[in-house]
SEFI-570297 format. One record per atom (N, C-alpha, C): residue in three letters; y, x, z. Coordinates in pm, whole numbers, plus 50000, padded with zeros to 5 digits. Last residue first. Layout:
N
ALAYXZ...
% end
This chain:
318
SER506904774965170SER506024776665053SER505854791365022HIS506774768565513HIS507434774965401HIS506444776765287VAL507354749065789VAL506424751565680VAL507214757165563ILE507534749666127ILE508304752766008ILE507344756465897VAL506564724066337VAL506144736066266VAL507014737766144LYS507124711766653LYS507624711566517LYS507264724766450ASN504104706366840ASN505404712666819ASN505834710566675ASN501724697066938ASN502644687466876ASN504054693166864ARG499814714067017ARG500934712367111ARG501964702367059SER498164714966800SER497634709066923SER498734706467026ALA499794728366617ALA499384714566590ALA498914707766717LEU500004753766734LEU501184745266723LEU500804730666699VAL497194761566729VAL498054762566847VAL499194752666838ARG495964755266480ARG495274753166606ARG496214752866726GLU497574759666256GLU496604748766253GLU496024745566389ARG499314781266320ARG499814768866260ARG498854757266284ILE497514800166416ILE498574795166504ILE499164782266450TYR495884804366186TYR495324799366311TYR496404793266400ARG497734814466002ARG497004802065973ARG496454795966101ILE498494838266130ILE499484827766106ILE498794814466083THR496054851866111THR496614848666243THR497654837566231ARG495774855065837ARG494764847565912ARG495294843166048ARG498044870965783ARG497874857765719ARG496894849165797LEU497454894065934LEU498594885665970LEU498484871765908GLY495214903565791GLY495094899865932GLY496234890965978GLU496404909165546GLU495374898765553GLU495194894065697MET498134929765631MET498674917665569MET497654906265575ILE496444949865736ILE497434943365821ILE497954930365761ASP492994945665625ASP494274952665633ASP495304943965706ILE489794947665731ILE490894937865721ILE492224945165734LYS487924967565775LYS488024961765640LYS489234952665621PRO487034998165942PRO487784985565938PRO487984980865795ALA483655009365942ALA485045011765900ALA485764998465901TRP480595025366042TRP481585014566054TRP482915018965996GLY478785045766055GLY478785037465934GLY479765025965938LEU479075062266264LEU477975052666273LEU477925043266153SER481375075766214SER480125083366198SER478895074366208ARG483395058866289ARG483025059066147ARG481725066666123ALA483555065666559ALA483125052266520ALA482665051966374SER484505092266535SER483235089366601SER482695075666560THR487015089666401THR485915097566343THR484565093666403THR489385077766463THR488195069066453THR486985076466396ASP492005082466659ASP491085090666579ASP489765082966577ALA494665059166670ALA493265062466700ALA492695072666602LEU497655058866822LEU497045061166691LEU495645066466715THR500645048766974THR499175048866979THR498665050466836VAL503645058267136VAL502835058467014VAL501365056967050GLN504705054567386GLN505595053467271GLN504805052067141ALA503135034467638ALA503135046167550ALA504105043967434GLU504845019567915GLU504135018367789GLU504205031367709GLY506355018868151GLY504975023768154GLY504205022868025PRO508434989268125PRO508075002368180PRO506605005868158LEU510034976067837LEU509034974167941LEU508594987767994ASP513594975367772ASP512254980367748ASP511324977367866SER515574945967736SER515284958467805SER513824962467785ARG515604931567401ARG515754931067546ARG515364944567606TYR516774917467104TYR516324929767171TYR516624928967319VAL515664893066889VAL516494895367007VAL515924907767076PRO515464892666526PRO514944894966661PRO516034896366766LYS516414864866317LYS516534878866354LYS516024880966497LEU515074842966081LEU515324845166223LEU515334860166256GLY514304836465829GLY515684840565846GLY516064843365991THR511704829865761THR512424821065852THR513914824165860HIS509464839065602HIS510794836465544HIS511614826965632LEU506774846165647LEU507254833165692LEU508614829265634LEU506304871665541LEU505334860965513LEU505884847065546GLY508444886465630GLY508154886265487GLY507154875565447GLU508124883765903GLU509234876765838GLU509024875965688VAL505934901065932VAL505794886865964VAL506894878765897LEU507124925365849LEU505944920165779LEU505764905165805GLU509194928166037GLU509514927165894GLU508344921465815TYR507684930466276TYR508614919366256TYR508914917366108ILE506424954766219ILE505624942566231ILE506504930166215GLU508644971766226GLU507914969966100GLU507034957466104ASN509274970266498ASN510234965466398ASN509554962966264VAL507054982766605VAL507254968566634VAL508254962666535SER505485004166359SER506435001666467SER506544986566488PHE502015010666309PHE503255004366266PHE504185003166385ASN499275032366206ASN500095025166302ASN501395020266240THR495735037866154THR497125037466105THR497955030466211GLY493305034866265GLY493645048266220GLY494995048966151SER492505011466379SER492545011866232SER492775025966180GLY490105015066646GLY491425012266593GLY491375013066442VAL488265023566893VAL488205013266789VAL489625009366753ASN486685052867011ASN487935045966979ASN487665035366873PHE483885055267225PHE484395053367089PHE485795047167091VAL481485074167395VAL482795067667403VAL483365066967262ARG477925069467468ARG479075076067408ARG480365067967428GLY475515057767532GLY476065067867621GLY477315074667572SER474515050067201SER474235049567345SER474875061167421SER474685050666930SER475915047567004SER475735049367155ARG472225053566823ARG473065065566825ARG474385063266898PRO471055028366808PRO470795036466927PRO471655049066935ASN472695000366706ASN472475014266665ASN472265022966789GLU473264975066809GLU472044976966731GLU471734991366694LEU475654975066952LEU474504967667004LEU473204971966938VAL477344989166785VAL477034994566918VAL475784987966974VAL477474970866572VAL476934984366551VAL476494990366684GLN478754949766700GLN477394947966652GLN476714961366625HIS481254961366749HIS480414956966861HIS478954955466817PHE482164963666487PHE481764975766559PHE480924972366681ALA482644937066435ALA481684944166349ALA481234957066417ASN484634932866621ASN483324926866643ASN482254932766552VAL486734946766500VAL486254950866632VAL484854945466656ASP487074931366273ASP486644945266258ASP486114950766390ASP487994907966391ASP486714907766319ASP486184921866296VAL490514915566498VAL489394912866588VAL488044912466517TYR492214943766357TYR491884929466354TYR490584926866428ILE494364966066515ILE493034964266457ILE492664949466468PHE497134988166519PHE496644974466525PHE495314973266452ASP498725011266693ASP497575010666602ASP496954996766619ARG502265012466715ARG500985008066765ARG499945007966654ARG505315026866825ARG504335025166718ARG502965022066778LYS508615017466907LYS507275021066953LYS506265017766843GLU510965007066814GLU510415018666743GLU509095023866802GLY512324987366949GLY511384983266844GLY510734994766770ASN513874993467164ASN514524994067032ASN513584990666917GLY512894969267414GLY513284982567374GLY513914982167235TYR511114942167294TYR511464949567415TYR511714964167378ILE512004914667103ILE511524928567098ILE512024935767223VAL511294881567022VAL511834890667124VAL511174904367108PRO512324859466753PRO511344867766822PRO512014877466918ARG513934827766779ARG514044841966745ARG512984849966821GLU512244797866676GLU512894805966778GLU512904820666736GLY510704780666524GLY512134780966500GLY512914788966602SER508044782866548SER508654772466630SER510174772266615LEU507464804866402LEU507014791966348LEU507624780266425MET508514823466582MET509164821566452MET508724808566386ARG506784821866804ARG508204818766818ARG508844815666683LEU504304828766683LEU504484816066753LEU505954812366764ILE504784854466578ILE504394843366491ILE504674829966557PHE505454870166808PHE506344868766692PHE506034856166613ALA503114866466967ALA504434862767016ALA505414860666902SER501034876766816SER501054862366843SER502424857866891MET501944904366807MET501624896466688MET501754881566714VAL502394913067079VAL503474912266981VAL503154903366862PRO501184894067359PRO501014904667259PRO501924902167139PRO503704880167588PRO502524879267501PRO502394891467411VAL504584880367893VAL504954888967781VAL503744889167686ILE503194859268011ILE504654860168029ILE505244869167920ARG500664845367788ARG501174855067884ARG502694854367897ARG499784829167583ARG500284822667704ARG500874832367805TRP498564840867369TRP499984838567355TRP500604832367481ASP496014859667323ASP496594852967440ASP498114851867431GLN494464850367014GLN495084860567099GLN495934853667206ALA493304832766839ALA493094830266983ALA493614841567071PRO493014855466564PRO492964841766618PRO492624841566767GLY494554888266629GLY493824878566550GLY493824864866616TYR494224922566749TYR494964910166724TYR494114900866639VAL494254951266953VAL493444941166883VAL494274928566867ASN495224981866963ASN495884968766972ASN495144958466887PHE492204997067068PHE493624998867045PHE494244984767042TYR489565000067300TYR490294991867204TYR491734996867190ARG486935019867346ARG488375019567376ARG489115012067265VAL483865015067482VAL484645012167362VAL486115010967401THR481035031367601THR482425027767627THR483175026367496THR477785023367700THR478635027767589THR480045022767616VAL475265031067923VAL476605025567909VAL477305031767789ASN472445028068067ASN472835030567929ASN474185023767903THR471875044368369THR472345032168303THR472885035468165GLY470925064768526GLY470435063968389GLY470845051268318HIS472035068068772HIS470985058068758HIS470395057168618LEU473875089368754LEU473075087468874LEU471845078668852GLU475065087968494GLU474495100468545GLU473525098268661ARG475825061368468ARG475065067768360ARG474345080168414TYR477325057568694TYR476045050368682TYR475175056268571SER479515074468629SER478705076768748SER477335070068737ASP480575062368402ASP480045075968394ASP479115078868511CYS481395038468525CYS480415038168415CYS479765051868399PHE483305048468699PHE482065042968755PHE480995041368647ALA485215055168508ALA484625065768591ALA483335060968656ALA485955030368411ALA485235039568321ALA484565050768400GLY487365020968633GLY486145014168590GLY485305023068501GLY489495039468627GLY488605038768741GLY487295031868709HIS490675032368389HIS490085045668400HIS489125046268518LYS491675007768462LYS490605008268361LYS489915021868362SER493615016668643SER492525008068690SER491375007868590ALA495295031668480ALA494595038268590ALA493415029968638ALA496275011668308ALA495505022868255ALA494695029668364TYR497644995268498TYR496554989968415TYR495665001268365VAL499535013668598VAL498535007568687VAL497355002168606GLY500095042668380GLY500395029668439GLY499245024268524ILE498605065968294ILE499805066868378ILE500045053668451PRO495865085668178PRO496425072668216PRO497615074568310GLN494905104967962GLN495925107368065GLN496575093968100VAL492425120767766VAL492855109067842VAL493885113267946TYR490745131967496TYR492045133367560TYR492405120467633ALA488365125867367ALA488315135667476ALA489625136567554GLU488735108867148GLU488275103267275GLU488365112967392PRO491825117766974PRO490375116766989PRO489995112467131THR494625103766821THR494055108166949THR492545106766951PRO496365117966539PRO495615107266603PRO494825112466722PHE498155131866819PHE497895120466730PHE497355125166595ASN498905138567138ASN498075144067032ASN497635132466942ASN500035133067382ASN500905134467265ASN500175141267150VAL499295111467655VAL498815120967554VAL499785121267436GLY499705092067842GLY500395104667860GLY500035115267758GLU498065070567750GLU499515068967766GLU500275082167776TYR495385067267699TYR496055078267631TYR497575078067651GLU494485044267815GLU493985056867873GLU494755068867816ALA495225024667645ALA496205028367748ALA495755040767824SER493075018267496SER493855029667448SER494975033267544THR490355009067714THR491645006567649THR492305019467602ASP487034994367732ASP488105002967782ASP489345000967694ALA484374976467802ALA485604974967725ALA486714983067791TYR481134988267793TYR482334987167875TYR483574986867786VAL478004976067755VAL479164980467676VAL480414977667759VAL474744984367844VAL476024978967891VAL477114984667802LYS471324978167789LYS472574983967739LYS473764976667799GLN469204968067942GLN468974979667857GLN470264985867803VAL469064960268287VAL469644957168156VAL469584969668069GLN467874958468541GLN467354967768440GLN467784963668298ALA469004944768745ALA468274936768647ALA467644945268537LYS470314965368877LYS469244958168946LYS468384950068850ARG472214972668680ARG471214982168728ARG470024974968791ALA473764949568658ALA473004954368541ALA471914964068584ALA474884948768914ALA474054937668868ALA473184941968751GLU476334972668902GLU475254971269000GLU474324959768962LEU478184966668701LEU477234977768684LEU476054976668780VAL479574945668827VAL478844943268702VAL477804954168679ASN480724959769040ASN479804948769067ASN478964945368945LEU482384977568901LEU481284982868982LEU480264971969013THR484184959068794THR483324966868704THR482134972568782GLY485404950669032GLY484694941068947GLY483734947968852LEU486614974369116LEU485534968669195LEU484734958269116VAL488354977568878VAL487504988168934VAL486324981969010ASN489534953568804ASN489164963268700ASN488274974468750ILE489934938869046ILE489244933168930ILE488694944068839ALA491164956969221ALA490034948969267ALA489234943469149ALA493284966969070ALA492194975869109ALA490964968069151ALA494794943369048ALA494354950368928ALA493184959568960GLU495364938369316GLU494474929069243GLU493944935569116LEU497034959969362LEU495814958569440LEU494824949169371PRO499224956069184PRO498304967269166PRO497004966069243GLU501024935469057GLU499924932769151GLU498874943769141ASP502914945068880ASP503374936668990ASP502304934869098LEU501274958868704LEU502344966168773LEU502834958368894CYS499714937968610CYS499084948868685CYS500104956768764ALA501674923368475ALA500984917268590ALA500294927868675THR502354941568273THR503364937668370THR502724931468494LEU499914943868133LEU500544955668192LEU501544951868300SER497124923468155SER498584923468136SER499214935368206THR494444923868230THR494884932068118THR496394932568097LYS491784924168430LYS493204920468437LYS493904929568339ALA488704915468266ALA489644924968326ALA490984918168345ALA485644913768093ALA486544907768192ALA487414918368257LEU483794926467936LEU485144924867882LEU486134919767985HIS480934940367897HIS481824938168011HIS483264938367962PHE478144929067755PHE479484933467716PHE480414930067832VAL474784937367793VAL475954931567856VAL477214937567794SER471454930167678SER472704937667672SER473834929867737HIS469194914867763HIS469024927867698HIS470294936267709VAL468324897268055VAL469344899967954VAL469104913767894GLY466674892668269GLY466174889268136GLY467154891468023GLU469384887768490GLU467934888768474GLU467514884368334PHE472014882168519PHE471694894168444PHE470184895668420LEU472284861068690LEU472564858468548LEU472214870468460PRO471964870468951PRO470824863968884PRO471034861768734TYR474694881368997TYR473504889768982TYR472344882768912ILE476884865569052ILE476624868568911ILE475274875568892GLN477214864069321GLN476494852969258GLN476224855469110THR478874883769405THR477464887469389THR476624875969331ASP481994885769239ASP481094877669321ASP479644881969297ARG483634897369061ARG483514904069190ARG482504897169282ILE483804880768844ILE482924892468831ILE482784900168962ASP483564846368921ASP484374858468926ASP483444870468921LEU482474819668706LEU482314828568822LEU483254840268809LYS481184796068528LYS482504798768584LYS482334806568714HIS479184801868260HIS479184801768405HIS480574805168455PHE477634788567966PHE478834793068036PHE478694791668187VAL476034796167694VAL475674791667829VAL476734797267923VAL477454786567386VAL477394796567492VAL476964789867623ARG477884766067213ARG476524771467219ARG476354782167327SER480584761067212SER479724751567283SER478294756467296ASP482624789567275ASP481794781767182ASP480824772967262VAL485624791267434VAL484194792967456VAL483424783667362ASN488294785867418ASN487834798067350ASN486314799667354GLU488644764267578GLU488694761867434GLU488274774067354LEU488734774767833LEU487474769167786LEU487484766467636THR490484806167851THR490474791567848THR489154786667790GLY491494834368064GLY490854828067949GLY490854812867959ALA492564837768321ALA493374840968202ALA492804834368077SER490834826168494SER492164829668544SER493114833068431LEU488204819568440LEU489264811768375LEU490654814368433ASN486144835068509ASN486704826868616ASN487884818468569ASP483154838168322ASP484614838968324ASP485114830368438ILE480314847268137ILE480914845968270ILE482424846968256GLY477774835367913GLY479094840867943GLY479544837868084ALA475144841767681ALA475624835967806ALA476944842567840VAL473664837367368VAL474794842767442VAL475044834667569SER471314849167137SER471644838867236SER472654845067332TYR471934859266796TYR471764862266937TYR471964849667021GLY472504854366528GLY471194850766580GLY470934854166725CYS475014858066436CYS474044868566403CYS472664865966463GLU476414837566549GLU476184836966405GLU475194847366357LEU476544847866807LEU475784835666781LEU475444834366633LEU478284869366766LEU476904871866805LEU476024859666781HIS480674855466700HIS480084865266608HIS478614867466640ARG481144840866933ARG480874833866805ARG480214843166704ALA481594862267112ALA480494852767134ALA480144845567005LEU483914874067005LEU482644881367003LEU481474871967022ASN485834854167056ASN485534858066918ASN484204865366908GLY485754854167337GLY485454842067261GLY485084845167117GLY486474881267397GLY485204875467438GLY484814863267359ILE489074884067298ILE487994891867237ILE486644885667272PHE490314862867464PHE490524864667319PHE489364872067253GLY488074847967710GLY489264855067663GLY489294856267512ALA485744838067800ALA486774828267765ALA488074834767719VAL484164859267877VAL483814852267752VAL484884842367708GLY484104878168079GLY485374875668009GLY485174867967880THR480914891768000THR481924888568101THR483254887068028LEU478134881367824LEU479514885867810LEU480294882067935LEU474834889567745LEU475734883867844LEU477114889867826VAL472244881767519VAL473424889967548VAL474304882367647ARG469034883267397ARG469894876867496ARG471004886367535LYS467024891267236LYS468344889467175LYS469274881767268SER464574916267287SER465244904267334SER466624903467271MET462584929067023MET463714931067114MET464314917667155
% end
């Protein structure tokens, strides 16, 4: 079997971590990213990198001779998608269609589509199985549109597409540069910098957090286990925490004494996410990194890689 894998969105948080994981497993990795959100520092030097937009037909030759494609590139910020719905649709729907067409023409043997638990925004069945979807926000609707084209290509062209719905993935290199960064990296970065963390709403929204290494372990299962083909999988921990509880856990590790600042709630977010992971576990996968270990690793990365490189004052606690 060819071990050539192509990643779209390779310069992003999940893409960069996945590329390193695959390289360590003996795969050769090529990557596409337009660097609109990702950064070159996330791209391993062993990756054959191409700075291109997934909507560009110039990506087509890069799919030749590739065994598998992980389509991770997307406009993912909920607030940015709400502010720029046409661009969100152009990237997440039309960009996905362009990737599928490139894969079809190159006869790629497997495509893995990175979907989102935002598909479940309107669902009140917890833990949520894959069959229940009700996207509400622009981001969720645009990802649902991309998933619909995956279904279409599977049925019309026999394209082997596996869909992976991420819950709240966190860990090293998470995108702390966003206007509204993901909660884990946002809390840690601000508190290590001596600033109060920001909580939107009352902090009682509950999220299913999954560490990025556990996600990549499942990616490898999807890549190598034929029983994954053509299916949809939730990838979460199967447990959830409120935003207030995450603050308490981070503060318990850092001991900063900094209290959160509460601001107006963000629109269009689900109140609760909780994955039914039965399907993923049926392939022999299970998450191994608990929330405390994941937070320790994330704190270590932000201290040693993010704050040190920015020459910020780091609060060090014994």
